[in-house]
C-alpha positions in Angstrom: 12.0 -15.1 7.4 14.2 -12.1 6.7 12.2 -8.9 5.6 12.5 -7.0 2.4 14.2 -4.3 3.0 11.8 -0.6 3.1 11.6 1.7 0.3 13.0 5.0 0.8 10.1 7.2 1.6 9.5 11.0 0.7 6.3 13.5 2.2 4.3 14.6 -0.3 4.7 18.2 -1.3 1.1 18.8 -0.9 -0.3 17.0 1.8 2.8 16.0 3.8 2.1 12.1 3.6 5.0 9.6 3.4 5.0 8.1 0.1 7.3 5.6 -1.5 9.7 7.0 -3.8 8.4 4.6 -6.3 5.0 5.5 -5.6 3.3 7.8 -8.9 0.5 9.3 -7.0 0.0 10.3 -3.0 -2.2 7.9 -1.3 -3.3 10.5 0.8 -4.4 13.0 -1.6 -3.1 11.6 -5.4 -1.0 14.7 -5.9 1.8 12.9 -8.9 4.5 12.8 -6.7 6.2 10.2 -9.4 6.9 13.2 -11.5 8.4 15.2 -9.0 12.1 15.6 -9.4 14.9 14.2 -7.4 18.6 15.6 -6.8 19.9 13.5 -9.2 17.9 14.6 -11.7 18.3 18.2 -11.7 21.2 20.6 -10.8 19.7 23.2 -8.5 18.2 20.7 -6.4 20.2 20.9 -3.0 21.4 24.5 -3.9 20.7 27.5 -1.8 19.3 30.4 -3.8 20.1 34.1 -2.9 18.0 35.0 0.3 18.3 31.8 1.4 15.8 29.4 -0.7 16.7 25.7 -0.5 15.8 24.2 -4.0 14.1 20.8 -2.6 12.4 19.2 -5.3 11.2 19.6 -8.9 7.2 20.1 -9.4 6.9 20.7 -13.2 8.2 22.1 -15.8 6.3 24.6 -18.0 7.2 26.6 -21.5 9.6 29.2 -19.8 10.9 27.5 -16.8 10.9 25.2 -13.8 9.2 25.2 -10.4 10.6 24.2 -7.7 9.2 23.0 -4.1 11.9 25.2 -1.8 12.4 26.6 2.1 13.0 29.6 3.0 15.7 28.6 5.4 15.2 31.1 8.0 11.7 30.2 9.0 11.3 26.7 8.3 9.0 27.6 5.2 7.8 26.3 1.9 8.0 28.2 -1.4 7.5 27.8 -4.8 10.3 28.9 -6.6 11.0 29.5 -10.8 13.6 29.4 -12.7 13.3 30.6 -16.5 15.0 27.4 -18.3 18.5 27.6 -19.3 18.1 27.3 -23.1 16.4 30.7 -23.2 18.9 33.0 -21.4 20.2 33.5 -25.0 16.6 34.6 -25.7 16.5 38.4 -24.3 12.6 38.5 -25.0 12.5 35.8 -23.0 14.1 37.1 -19.6 12.6 40.5 -20.1 9.4 38.8 -20.4 10.3 36.3 -17.2 11.5 39.7 -15.1 8.2 41.3 -16.4 6.1 38.6 -14.8 8.4 39.3 -11.4 7.5 42.5 -11.3 4.4 42.4 -12.4 3.1 39.4 -10.2 4.9 41.5 -7.1 2.5 43.9 -7.1 -0.8 41.9 -6.9 -1.8 41.3 -3.4 -5.4 39.7 -4.0 -6.0 36.5 -1.7 -7.2 34.7 -5.0 -3.8 35.8 -6.8 -0.5 33.8 -6.0 1.8 36.2 -4.3 5.4 36.5 -5.8 7.9 38.0 -2.7 10.8 38.4 -4.2 12.8 37.5 -7.5 16.4 37.8 -8.6 18.8 35.7 -10.3 21.1 32.9 -9.7 24.8 32.4 -9.5 25.1 31.4 -13.0 22.6 34.5 -13.9 19.2 32.8 -14.5 16.2 35.0 -13.5 13.8 33.6 -10.7 11.1 34.2 -8.7 9.9 33.1 -5.4 5.9 32.3 -4.7 3.9 31.4 -1.8 3.6 27.5 -2.1 0.1 26.0 -3.3 -1.2 23.0 -2.4 -4.2 22.9 -3.9 -5.4 20.9 -7.7 -6.1 23.4 -10.8 -9.2 23.5 -11.7 -8.7 21.1 -15.0 -8.0 18.3 -13.1 -10.8 18.8 -10.6 -13.3 19.2 -13.2 -11.7 15.6 -14.6 -12.1 13.8 -11.6 -15.0 15.5 -10.2 -16.7 15.4 -14.1 -19.3 18.0 -14.4 -19.6 20.7 -11.2 -22.7 21.8 -10.0 -23.6 25.1 -11.4 -23.7 26.9 -7.6 -19.3 25.6 -7.8 -18.5 26.8 -10.9 -20.3 30.7 -10.2 -18.8 30.3 -6.6 -14.8 29.5 -8.5 -15.2 31.8 -11.3 -16.6 34.7 -9.4 -12.7 34.4 -7.2 -11.2 33.9 -10.4 -12.5 37.6 -11.1 -12.4 39.5 -8.3 -8.4 38.3 -8.4 -8.7 39.7 -12.2 -10.5 43.0 -10.8 -7.6 43.8 -8.7 -4.9 42.8 -11.3 -6.7 45.3 -14.0 -6.8 47.8 -11.6 -3.4 48.1 -11.5 -2.8 47.7 -15.4 -1.9 44.1 -15.6 -3.3 41.4 -17.6 -2.8 38.0 -17.1 -3.0 37.2 -21.1 -2.8 33.5 -20.5 -6.0 32.4 -18.2 -6.7 28.5 -18.8 -8.3 25.8 -15.7 -4.2 24.6 -15.6 -3.8 28.0 -14.1 -6.8 28.2 -11.4 -5.9 26.4 -8.4 -9.0 25.2 -6.2 -8.1 24.2 -2.2 -11.4 22.6 -0.7 -12.8 24.3 2.5 -13.8 22.3 5.6 -16.9 24.7 5.4 -17.8 23.6 1.7 -16.3 25.2 -1.4 -13.3 26.1 -2.9 -10.5 28.9 -2.0 -9.5 29.8 -5.6 -6.0 31.0 -6.8 -4.7 32.4 -9.9 -1.5 31.2 -10.8 1.0 32.2 -13.7 0.7 35.5 -14.7 4.2 34.2 -16.8 2.6 36.6 -19.8 1.3 39.6 -18.0 2.3 42.7 -19.4 2.8 46.0 -17.7 0.8 48.5 -19.6 1.5 51.5 -17.3 5.5 50.7 -18.2 6.0 53.1 -21.4 9.5 52.8 -21.0 9.6 49.5 -21.0 10.6 46.8 -23.9 7.6 45.3 -25.7 8.0 41.7 -24.6 5.4 40.3 -27.0 6.6 42.3 -29.9 4.3 43.4 -32.5 3.2 39.9 -34.7 3.9 37.7 -31.9 0.8 36.0 -29.8 1.2 35.0 -26.5 -1.1 32.9 -25.0 -3.4 29.2 -25.3 -5.1 29.2 -28.5 -7.9 27.7 -26.9 -8.8 30.3 -24.4 -7.4 33.2 -26.8 -9.9 35.9 -27.7 -9.9 37.6 -31.1 -8.3 41.1 -30.5 -5.3 38.6 -29.1 -5.1 35.8 -31.7 -4.9 39.0 -34.4 -2.2 39.9 -32.5 -3.7 43.5 -31.3 -3.2 45.5 -28.2 -4.8 43.8 -25.5 -6.7 45.2 -22.0 -8.6 43.3 -19.5 -11.3 42.2 -21.6 -9.4 39.4 -23.4 -9.0 37.9 -19.7 -12.8 37.9 -19.6 -12.9 36.3 -22.9 -10.6 33.6 -21.4 -13.2 33.3 -18.2 -16.2 32.9 -20.5 -14.5 29.8 -22.6 -13.4 28.4 -18.7 -17.5 28.6 -18.5 -18.6 27.2 -21.3 -16.5 24.2 -20.7 -17.6 23.9 -17.3 -21.3 24.0 -18.1 -20.7 21.7 -21.3 -17.5 19.4 -20.8 -16.1 20.8 -23.7 -14.1 23.6 -25.8 -16.6 26.0 -27.7 -14.0 25.4 -30.5 -12.0 22.4 -31.0 -9.6 21.8 -34.7 -7.0 19.7 -35.3 -4.0 22.3 -35.2 -4.0 25.8 -32.8 -3.7 28.3 -36.0 -7.5 26.8 -36.7 -8.4 26.9 -33.4 -7.5 31.1 -33.1 -9.2 31.3 -36.5 -12.7 29.8 -35.4 -12.4 32.1 -32.1 -11.9 35.0 -34.7 -15.2 33.7 -37.3 -17.0 31.1 -36.3 -20.5 31.6 -34.3 -20.5 30.3 -30.2 -22.0 26.8 -30.1 -25.4 26.9 -27.6 -23.8 25.4 -24.8 -27.5 24.0 -24.3 -27.1 21.9 -27.8 -23.3 21.1 -26.8 -24.5 19.5 -23.4 -28.0 18.5 -23.2 -28.1 16.4 -20.8 -27.4 19.2 -18.1 -30.2 21.1 -18.7 -28.3 24.4 -18.6 -30.4 27.7 -17.7 -31.4 30.2 -20.4 -29.3 32.8 -18.2 -26.2 31.0 -18.2 -26.3 30.6 -22.2 -26.8 34.8 -22.5 -23.9 35.1 -20.1 -21.8 32.7 -22.3 -22.5 34.8 -25.1 -22.3 38.2 -24.0 -18.5 36.9 -22.7 -17.9 35.4 -25.8 -18.4 38.1 -28.2 -16.2 38.5 -31.2 -15.7 42.3 -30.8 -14.7 43.8 -27.3 -17.0 46.1 -26.9 -19.9 44.4 -27.0 -18.5 41.9 -24.0 -18.3 42.7 -20.6 -16.2 45.8 -19.9 -15.0 45.0 -16.4 -14.3 41.6 -14.2 -17.0 43.7 -11.8 -20.5 43.7 -14.4 -19.2 39.9 -15.1 -19.2 39.0 -11.7 -22.8 40.7 -11.3 -23.9 38.9 -14.4 -23.0 35.5 -12.5 -24.2 36.1 -9.5 -27.4 37.2 -10.5 -27.7 34.6 -13.3 -27.5 31.8 -10.3 -30.2 33.3 -8.4 -32.2 33.1 -11.7 -30.8 29.6 -12.1 -32.0 28.6 -8.1 -35.6 30.1 -8.6 -36.5 27.5 -11.3 -38.2 24.7 -9.0 -35.6 21.9 -8.8 -36.0 18.4 -10.7 -37.5 15.5 -8.6 -34.3 13.7 -6.4 -33.3 9.8 -8.1 -34.8 7.4 -5.6 -31.0 5.7 -6.0 -27.5 7.2 -6.1 -25.3 5.5 -9.3 -22.3 4.1 -7.9 -22.6 3.6 -4.5 -23.4 -0.2 -3.1 -24.1 -0.8 0.0 -25.1 -4.3 1.9 -29.3 -4.4 2.9 -29.2 -4.9 7.0 -32.1 -7.4 6.5 -31.5 -9.6 3.5 -27.5 -9.0 3.3 -27.9 -8.3 -0.7 -25.4 -5.9 -2.3 -27.6 -3.3 -3.5 -27.1 0.3 -5.1 -27.4 2.7 -2.3 -30.6 4.2 -2.1 -34.0 4.8 0.3 -34.9 1.0 0.3 -33.3 -1.9 -0.5 -35.0 -3.6 -4.2 -34.7 -7.0 -2.8 -36.7 -6.9 0.1 -38.1 -3.7 0.6 -36.4 -2.5 4.1 -34.7 1.2 4.5 -30.9 1.0 4.2 -29.1 3.2 6.2 -27.5 6.2 4.4 -24.1 7.7 5.8 -23.5 11.4 5.8 -20.6 12.5 3.2 -19.9 15.4 5.1 -18.5 14.3 9.1 -20.3 15.5 12.1 -19.6 19.2 13.3 -16.7 19.1 15.6 -17.4 20.7 19.1 -15.3 24.3 19.4 -12.6 24.3 20.7 -12.1 27.2 23.9 -9.4 30.0 22.9 -7.1 31.0 23.6 -6.0 27.5 25.3 -4.5 27.4 29.1 -1.0 27.0 29.4 -0.8 22.8 29.0 2.3 20.8 30.2 4.5 22.9 31.0 4.2 21.9 35.4 8.0 21.0 35.7 9.0 24.2 33.5 7.5 26.4 36.0 8.8 24.4 38.6 12.3 25.5 37.1 11.4 28.8 37.1 10.1 28.7 40.7 13.6 27.1 41.5 15.7 30.0 40.0 13.2 32.6 42.1 14.3 30.7 45.5 17.8 30.6 44.1 17.7 35.2 43.8 18.5 35.3 47.5 20.8 38.2 48.4 22.2 38.4 45.0 20.9 38.5 41.2 20.9 35.6 39.1 19.5 34.6 35.6 17.8 31.7 34.3 17.3 31.4 30.5 14.5 29.7 28.8 15.4 28.8 25.7 13.4 27.2 22.7 12.1 27.5 18.7 9.8 30.1 18.0 6.2 29.2 19.0 7.2 26.7 21.7 5.1 29.1 24.3 8.4 30.7 25.7 6.6 34.0 26.1 3.5 32.1 27.8 5.6 29.9 30.3 7.3 33.2 31.8 4.5 35.6 31.9 2.3 32.8 33.8 5.6 32.5 36.2 5.4 36.2 36.2 1.7 36.6 37.0 2.4 34.2 40.0 5.5 35.6 41.1 3.6 39.4 41.1 0.9 37.7 42.9 3.4 36.4 45.9 4.9 40.3 46.2 7.5 40.3 43.7 8.4 43.4 41.7 7.6 42.9 38.4 9.8 44.7 35.4 9.0 43.5 31.8 11.4 44.1 28.9 12.2 43.0 25.1 13.2 44.3 21.6 12.1 47.1 20.4 8.9 47.4 18.5 10.2 48.4 14.9 12.4 45.2 15.2 15.4 47.7 13.9 17.5 47.4 17.4 17.5 50.9 18.4 20.1 51.6 21.1 19.1 51.0 24.4 15.9 50.5 23.8 15.6 47.3 26.1 17.7 48.9 28.4 15.8 52.3 28.8 12.5 50.0 29.5 14.1 48.2 32.3 15.2 51.1 33.8 13.0 53.5 33.5 10.3 50.5 35.3 12.9 50.2 37.9 12.4 53.9 38.6 9.0 53.3 38.5 8.5 55.8 36.1 6.7 54.5 32.5 8.0 58.1 31.1 11.3 59.5 30.8 12.7 60.0 34.2 13.8 63.8 35.3 17.6 64.2 36.0 16.8 64.7 39.0 15.8 61.7 39.7 19.7 59.9 40.1 21.1 62.7 41.8 22.5 60.6 44.4 24.1 58.1 42.1 27.7 57.5 41.6 29.6 59.5 38.8 29.6 56.1 36.3 26.0 55.5 36.9 24.9 59.0 36.5 26.7 59.2 33.0 25.4 56.1 31.8 21.5 57.4 33.2 22.3 60.3 31.3 23.6 59.0 28.0 20.2 56.2 28.6 18.1 59.3 28.2 19.5 61.9 27.2 19.5 60.5 23.5 22.0 61.8 21.8 25.7 61.8 23.1 27.0 65.1 23.2 29.9 65.6 20.7 32.6 67.0 23.5 32.5 63.3 25.1 35.7 61.4 24.8 34.5 58.5 26.3 36.1 55.2 24.8 33.5 52.2 23.8 34.7 51.0 27.0 33.9 53.2 29.4 30.3 54.0 28.0 30.0 50.2 28.1 30.6 50.2 31.8 28.8 53.2 32.5 25.7 52.0 31.2 26.4 48.6 33.3 26.7 50.8 36.6 23.5 52.7 35.3 21.6 49.3 35.6 23.3 48.5 38.9 22.0 51.8 40.7 18.7 51.3 39.6 18.3 48.0 40.5 19.6 49.0 44.1 17.3 52.0 43.9 13.8 50.0 43.4 15.2 47.7 46.4 15.2 50.2 48.3 12.3 51.9 47.5 10.1 49.0 47.9 11.1 47.6 51.1 13.9 45.1 49.7 11.2 42.8 47.8 12.5 40.8 45.3 12.6 41.9 41.6 12.1 39.6 38.9 13.2 40.8 35.1 11.8 39.3 32.1 13.4 40.2 29.0 12.1 38.8 26.1 13.2 37.9 22.3 16.6 38.8 23.6 17.9 37.5 20.1 16.2 40.7 18.9 17.6 42.8 21.6 19.8 45.7 20.8 23.5 45.2 21.3 24.1 47.4 23.9 21.3 46.5 25.9 22.0 42.7 26.3 25.3 43.7 26.7 24.3 45.8 29.9 22.5 43.2 31.2 25.0 40.4 30.8 27.3 43.3 32.5 25.5 43.1 35.4 25.0 39.8 35.8 28.9 39.3 35.2 29.1 41.5 38.4 26.2 41.3 40.2 25.0 44.1 42.4 23.9 42.9 46.4 20.3 42.8 45.4 17.9 39.9 45.6 16.8 39.4 42.1 16.6 37.6 39.0 16.6 38.1 35.5 14.3 36.1 33.0 15.5 35.8 29.6 13.7 34.3 26.3 15.4 33.2 22.9 15.5 31.3 20.0 18.5 28.5 20.1 22.3 29.9 18.9 22.2 33.0 20.5 25.6 33.4 23.2 24.7 36.2 25.5 27.4 36.0 27.5 25.9 35.2 30.9 28.1 32.5 31.9 27.4 28.8 32.6 26.2 29.9 36.4 23.1 30.9 35.3 21.1 27.9 34.3 19.7 27.4 30.9 16.0 25.5 30.4 15.4 24.1 26.9 11.5 23.7 25.8 10.3 21.6 23.4 6.9 21.3 21.9 4.0 19.6 23.5 3.6 15.7 23.9 1.2 14.2 21.8 -1.3 13.0 24.5 -1.6 17.1 25.1 -2.4 17.8 21.7 -4.7 14.6 21.2 -6.4 15.3 24.3 -7.2 18.9 23.2 -8.3 17.9 19.3 -10.5 15.1 20.7 -13.5 17.1 19.5 -11.6 18.2 16.4 -11.0 14.6 15.5 -7.1 14.8 15.4 -6.4 12.1 12.6 -8.1 14.5 10.4 -6.0 17.5 11.8 -2.7 16.7 12.8 -0.3 14.7 10.2 2.0 16.7 12.2 1.5 14.2 15.1 3.0 11.5 13.0 6.6 13.6 12.1 6.9 15.3 16.0 8.6 12.7 18.0 10.3 13.8 20.6 10.7 17.3 20.0 6.9 17.4 20.4 3.9 19.9 18.9 5.0 23.6 19.0 1.8 25.2 21.2 1.6 27.8 18.6 1.2 25.0 16.1 -1.3 23.6 18.3 -3.4 26.9 18.6 -3.3 27.6 14.7 -4.2 24.0 13.8 -7.4 24.7 15.9 -8.3 28.1 14.4 -7.2 26.7 11.0 -10.3 23.9 11.1 -12.8 26.7 12.4 -11.8 29.1 9.6 -12.6 25.8 7.5 -9.4 24.9 6.1 -8.6 21.3 5.8 -5.4 19.3 5.7 -3.6 21.8 7.8 0.5 22.1 6.7 2.7 19.9 8.6 4.8 23.0 9.6 4.1 25.6 11.9 5.4 29.0 9.3 3.5 27.2 6.3 -0.2 26.8 8.3 0.3 30.3 9.2 1.2 31.6 5.5 -1.8 29.6 4.8 -4.3 31.1 7.4 -3.0 34.5 6.1 -3.3 33.7 2.4 -7.0 33.4 3.0 -8.1 36.1 4.3 -10.0 39.3 2.9 -8.7 42.1 1.2 -8.9 44.5 3.8 -7.5 42.3 6.6 -5.2 41.1 4.8 -3.6 44.5 3.5 -4.2 45.8 7.5 -2.1 42.7 8.6 0.7 43.7 5.8 0.7 47.2 7.3 0.9 46.3 11.0 4.1 43.7 9.4 5.8 46.6 8.4 4.8 49.2 10.5 5.9 46.6 13.8 4.4 46.2 16.9 2.9 48.9 19.2 1.7 50.7 15.8 -1.1 53.6 16.0 -4.5 52.9 14.5 -4.0 56.3 12.6 -0.7 55.0 11.4 -2.3 51.7 9.9 -5.2 54.0 8.3 -2.5 56.2 6.3 -0.4 53.3 4.9 -3.9 51.5 3.9 -5.7 54.2 2.3 -9.3 55.8 3.5 -11.1 53.0 1.7 -10.9 50.6 4.3 -12.8 50.4 7.6 -9.9 49.7 9.3 -11.6 49.7 12.9 -14.0 46.9 11.7 -11.2 44.8 9.9 -9.0 45.1 13.6 -12.3 43.2 15.0 -12.2 40.5 12.8 -8.3 39.9 12.9 -8.5 40.3 16.5 -11.3 37.7 16.6 -9.1 35.4 14.0 -6.5 35.8 16.7 -3.8 37.2 14.9 -4.3 40.6 17.2 -4.5 42.2 20.0 -5.7 45.9 20.6 -4.9 48.2 23.3 -6.1 51.5 23.3 -5.4 52.8 20.3 -1.9 50.5 20.1 -2.2 47.1 17.8 0.2 44.8 17.8 0.2 40.8 16.2 -0.4 38.6 18.8 2.8 36.8 17.8 6.3 37.7 16.4 6.2 34.5 14.0 3.2 36.4 12.4 5.1 39.9 11.7 8.0 37.5 10.1 5.9 35.2 8.2 3.5 38.8 6.9 6.7 40.1 6.1 8.0 37.8 3.7 4.9 36.8 2.4 3.9 40.1 1.2 4.5 40.6 -2.5 7.8 42.5 -3.3 6.6 45.6 -4.5 3.4 46.0 -2.1 6.4 45.6 0.7 8.4 48.3 -0.7 5.2 50.7 -1.3 4.7 49.9 2.3 7.9 50.6 3.9 8.1 53.7 1.9 4.9 54.8 3.4 6.2 53.9 6.9 9.3 56.7 6.3 6.5 59.2 6.0 4.8 58.2 8.7 7.4 57.8 11.5 9.5 60.7 10.1 6.5 63.2 11.0 6.4 61.3 14.6 10.2 61.3 15.5 10.8 57.7 15.2 14.4 56.6 15.8 17.1 56.8 13.2 17.7 53.1 13.6 13.9 52.7 12.6 13.8 55.4 9.7 17.0 54.1 8.0 15.5 49.8 8.1 12.4 51.1 6.4 14.2 53.8 3.8 16.5 50.7 3.3 13.1 48.4 2.5 11.5 51.1 0.4 14.9 51.1 -1.5 15.3 54.7 -1.2 18.5 54.5 -1.9 20.0 58.1 -1.1 18.4 58.5 2.3 19.0 54.8 3.1 22.6 55.1 2.4 22.8 58.3 4.5 20.7 57.0 7.5 22.6 53.7 7.3 25.9 55.6 7.7 24.8 57.8 11.0 23.4 54.3 12.3 26.6 53.1 11.8 28.9 55.8 13.3 26.4 55.2 16.5 26.8 51.9 16.9 31.1 51.8 16.0 31.1 54.8 19.0 29.4 52.8 21.3 31.1 49.8 20.5 28.5 47.7 19.6 30.3 45.9 16.1 27.4 43.7 15.2 24.5 46.6 14.8 27.6 48.5 13.2 28.2 45.3 10.9 24.5 44.9 10.0 24.2 48.6 8.9 27.1 48.3 6.5 26.1 45.2 5.4 23.0 47.4 3.9 24.5 50.2 2.9 26.5 48.3 0.9 24.0 45.9 -0.7 21.6 49.5 -1.5 25.5 50.9 -2.7 25.7 48.0 -5.0 22.4 47.9 -6.4 22.7 51.5 -7.6 25.1 50.8 -10.1 22.6 49.1 -11.9 19.5 50.9 -11.0 21.1 54.4 -11.5 19.1 56.7 -9.4 22.3 58.2 -7.5 25.3 59.7 -8.4 28.6 58.2 -8.3 27.5 54.8 -6.7 30.9 53.7 -6.9 32.1 55.7 -4.5 29.4 54.6 -2.5 30.8 51.4 -3.3 33.9 52.1 -2.0 33.0 53.7 1.2 30.8 51.5 2.5 33.0 48.3 1.6 35.8 50.3 3.5 33.5 50.7 6.8 32.6 47.4 6.6 35.8 46.0 6.2 37.3 47.8 9.5 34.3 46.8 11.5 34.6 43.0 10.2 38.4 43.3 11.6 37.1 44.7 15.0 34.9 41.5 15.2 38.0 39.7 13.9 36.0 38.2 11.1 39.2 38.7 8.9 38.3 36.6 5.4 35.0 38.6 4.9 36.7 41.7 5.7 39.6 40.8 3.3 36.6 40.1 0.7 34.9 43.4 1.4 38.1 45.7 0.9 39.6 43.6 -2.1 36.0 44.2 -3.9 35.6 48.1 -3.1 39.3 48.4 -4.2 38.8 46.6 -7.6 36.3 49.5 -7.9 37.9 52.5 -7.1 40.1 54.2 -9.0 44.0 53.8 -9.5 44.5 57.1 -7.5 42.8 59.1 -4.8 42.3 59.6 -0.9 40.0 56.5 -1.2 42.3 53.9 -2.8 45.1 54.8 0.4 42.0 54.4 3.0 41.3 50.9 1.4 45.1 49.9 1.1 45.7 51.0 4.6 42.3 48.8 5.8 43.7 45.8 4.0 47.3 46.6 5.7 45.3 46.2 9.0 43.6 42.5 8.5 46.9 41.6 7.4 48.5 42.9 10.8 45.6 41.5 13.0 46.6 38.2 10.9 49.7 38.4 11.9 51.2 38.4 8.2 53.7 41.5 8.7 55.0 41.1 5.1 51.3 41.6 3.2 50.7 44.2 6.3 53.8 46.3 5.3 53.0 46.1 1.2 49.6 46.9 1.6 51.0 50.2 4.1 53.4 51.3 1.7 51.4 51.3 -1.3 48.7 53.0 0.7 51.6 55.9 1.6 52.6 55.8 -2.0 48.9 56.9 -3.0 48.4 59.0 -0.1 51.6 61.1 -1.4 50.6 61.7 -4.7 46.8 62.8 -3.7 48.6 65.0 -1.3 46.2 64.1 1.6 48.6 65.1 5.0 47.0 63.9 7.1 46.3 60.5 6.0 50.0 60.3 5.2 51.1 60.9 8.7 49.2 58.4 10.0 49.6 55.8 7.7 54.0 56.9 8.3 53.3 56.4 12.0 51.9 53.3 11.7 54.4 52.1 9.4 57.1 53.2 12.2 55.4 51.2 14.8 54.7 48.0 12.4 58.8 47.7 11.3 60.4 44.9 13.3 
């Protein structure tokens, strides 16, 4: 019999269980998947927004906008994107309110508040904001599905809500629309809930005296059922209005009803203004509500705000004390039967309600625990698993390094275990007597010039600091020039070497250092490991490639790790090993004491790719933290672990993410402030496997942690941390590349433009086109933003200068289409006359000439010459005229 075709499947956005497209609810977690939009339902689905956020599907629709499940493509991380309704775009006040939400929420940095990590506008001009993706259920749904909640759970949830509000109120942010639908709960494995307060959509920045009055006099914002009297009157409000809403939620959770209900919202608002609050004990006598909770409700719902709790901490203290008092009262006797549960008696086989004894025969009934038995802990860190063949491959490459330098690359996705594998190989090689040299990207991730090469050569010379120039007096002229440049800092202004000559000298410097190391160490084999080659600065990468292309007669092996997609120019003769994740049987064996069916939905999705080694470790830690239903993707899993850290841990981790690896403890303290105990917080982060300490130096345990921390930190918090990093690194004379990157992210436009231009000029001088293009793009982006921000004089000129330099660099790199587009944009922003216009026309002529388009090249050149004549720029005119003669057929 022919089988009917299987229904199309899609993952549940909450638990990743495969659901048929005709399912209305997820069979795994109950999420209403039927309400999610598809590609045919919404024009934004499938699009990618600025910042690399790809819209996957529609999650919900609210009064202000539509919320989508999206993917941050660079990290394969799930985020939520909220886009304002198109029909509200004509309403300027709605747009202001929406952007105010973004600015306000991006200052929030508490684990119990949703993080807003980015915001902007779509190509059509619709404002959007990007938030962390949450997988829990809202409080309204939990209360509906689970019935009256225990008093202890009510207090625990509201204490977390108040903790979020305390931080918000301290920075003068009022939520204004707090209700159960805006409180999300995620159950924890160890019991209890993790709470997130969401949708600060009506938040108001009280301190911004120049901002538009987004609520407008007389316009009431909020939900009437939870609205404080002063909010209902349209008066100015403060944080005590949010605390009133918490009081309403407390009343509702205690009694199962709202304090005021009527046929119209206006009537409800009037009742909040004038009608006394009902006694919760009379509303729900069956709940036996303790008197202390009644007192708390009445104080929280006082008509005059001066009579209420004055801040969130006072309210939280009252709830904590109230719970302690309520729990001090002896509990009522336990019922002998549990309603709603039916079991089969093992003696008489009767179906009877679950109780201690069968009411038919009196036999004792088996009682199954609702909570699973605790799993045996897995010892961390995990040993190297399933890499025997990869180690054999590395050993084979080692044996091939006989009398001549050769190379090998380990390629895999972030988290696959590349570095762990190579470190195991290096430890074995070192025990066998090889000389081991380790290098990698700069700790700032700023592509600091020569960083990896400098560290490698220093290690080859047996010096951890900057070697003395006398150390290479026996080097040949070319190698000596390269070593001078490598360790002398800036190149002299009298240096007339071309970029190609400087590149050649650096390659010779590395070859000489390899020979010197061999000669000093009885001709032992040298193994150099280059970690994260994709992050290494271009000049260092080029030197490694050049050395392999023309290898010295040295018994040595270069081993590099990097992610897919990089061509380092090593040549096909230097083998590559692609590694995937761990096989499912290995993962299952490790997790056998942790109930893998409960832990790893990812096992079902791994296929031939396997499970990333880092994912396995993070799942174990996630479960040990008390989490349930771990996300199926590594980036989401790490992000979820970070989101549940306490405020101190969160702030220290964010500071580390901005400062980079090898950060000094004192630098961390400067960024987070004196109020935090940084030393104790580092101990707890170390126990969580998120950082590594070496004396006073601290690094994150994996590069992926830093990537996720940087993108998950609320936007305004991230900007302020980068501004702090600029001050820290200016004092310690950090490389100019690091200062430029931090100034750019701190939105210090004047400083950023100045530094980025210097970095680009230096990169061009040494022939590192990718580094020059990267810096110039950042400069152009900053200049464009300044057109609207207005913090620097003449931003149009900055756009013109950076556009021209970027166009020239792209032309040299062979990217003619991008170069032409950038130069044309800059030309459109330049006046009809002037030296800068002549320069831009000359640059466009160069693009056309490189494309072999002689007609356009001469046309642009003639226009440039005409403008240069009018502005009487003699030197420029001479250069253009010379070029015109050379290009004339």
